C-alpha positions as CSV (number, residue, x, y, z in Angstrom):
1,X,49.6,7.1,-49.8
2,X,48.3,4.0,-51.0
3,X,50.6,1.9,-48.9
4,X,49.5,3.8,-45.8
5,X,45.9,3.2,-46.8
6,X,46.5,-0.5,-47.2
7,X,48.2,-0.6,-43.7
8,X,45.5,1.2,-42.2
9,X,42.8,-1.2,-43.9
10,X,45.0,-4.2,-42.7
11,X,45.1,-2.8,-39.2
12,X,41.2,-2.3,-39.2
13,X,40.7,-5.8,-40.6
14,X,42.9,-7.4,-38.1
15,X,41.3,-5.5,-35.1
16,X,37.9,-6.6,-36.6
17,X,39.0,-10.1,-36.8
18,X,40.1,-9.9,-33.1
19,X,37.0,-8.5,-32.0
20,X,35.0,-11.1,-33.7
21,X,37.1,-13.9,-32.1
22,X,36.7,-12.1,-28.7
23,X,32.8,-11.9,-29.2
24,X,32.7,-15.5,-30.2
25,X,34.4,-16.5,-27.0
26,X,32.1,-14.3,-25.0
27,X,29.2,-15.6,-26.8
28,X,30.2,-19.3,-25.7
29,X,30.7,-18.2,-22.2
30,X,27.2,-16.7,-22.2
31,X,25.7,-19.9,-23.8
32,X,27.1,-22.1,-21.0
33,X,26.0,-19.6,-18.3
34,X,22.4,-19.6,-19.9
35,X,22.5,-23.5,-20.0
36,X,23.4,-23.7,-16.4
37,X,20.7,-21.1,-15.4
38,X,18.2,-23.0,-17.5
39,X,19.2,-26.1,-15.5
40,X,18.9,-24.2,-12.4
41,X,15.5,-22.8,-13.3
42,X,14.3,-26.2,-14.0
43,X,15.4,-27.5,-10.6
44,X,13.7,-24.6,-8.9
45,X,10.3,-25.4,-10.8
46,X,10.5,-28.8,-9.7
47,X,11.1,-27.9,-6.1
48,X,8.4,-25.2,-6.3
49,X,5.9,-27.7,-7.7
50,X,6.9,-30.2,-5.1
51,X,6.4,-27.6,-2.3
52,X,3.0,-26.7,-3.8
53,X,1.9,-30.4,-3.7
54,X,3.2,-30.7,0.0
55,X,1.3,-27.6,0.8
56,X,-1.9,-28.8,-0.8
57,X,-1.6,-32.0,1.1
58,X,-1.0,-30.2,4.4
59,X,-3.9,-28.0,3.9
60,X,-6.1,-31.1,3.2
61,X,-4.8,-32.6,6.4
62,X,-5.5,-29.4,8.4
63,X,-8.8,-29.1,7.0
64,X,-9.5,-32.9,8.0
65,X,-8.1,-32.3,11.4
66,X,-10.4,-29.2,11.9
67,X,-13.3,-31.2,11.0
68,X,-12.3,-33.8,13.4
69,X,-11.9,-31.4,16.1
70,X,-15.3,-29.8,15.5
71,X,-16.8,-33.4,15.5
72,X,-15.1,-33.9,18.9
73,X,-16.6,-30.7,20.4
74,X,-19.9,-31.6,19.3
75,X,-19.7,-35.1,20.8
76,X,-18.3,-33.7,23.9
77,X,-21.2,-31.3,24.2
78,X,-23.7,-34.1,23.5
79,X,-22.1,-36.4,25.9
80,X,-22.0,-33.6,28.6
81,X,-25.6,-32.9,28.0
82,X,-26.6,-36.5,28.2
83,X,-24.6,-36.9,31.5
84,X,-26.2,-33.9,32.9
85,X,-29.6,-35.4,32.0
86,X,-28.6,-38.7,33.7
87,X,-27.5,-36.8,36.7
88,X,-30.9,-35.0,37.0
89,X,-32.7,-38.5,37.0
90,X,-30.8,-39.9,40.0
């Protein structure tokens, strides 16, 4: 019976050692995958920040263009009014 117990213990220890080796290998694969994902995340954050800067610049240009358009309309209305006054004088 003692020999049977030792064989069973040996089998369980060998199984545990194999499982530990498998888990270590799996852990290394997961570490590499995590590292790759962290790199991708960093790249995506950089792209997001760049896109945000581009968007803010575009919004600023759009606001400036809108202001210029408003000024153009005001000038056009004033010039039209002045031309009407000149036409009325003649």
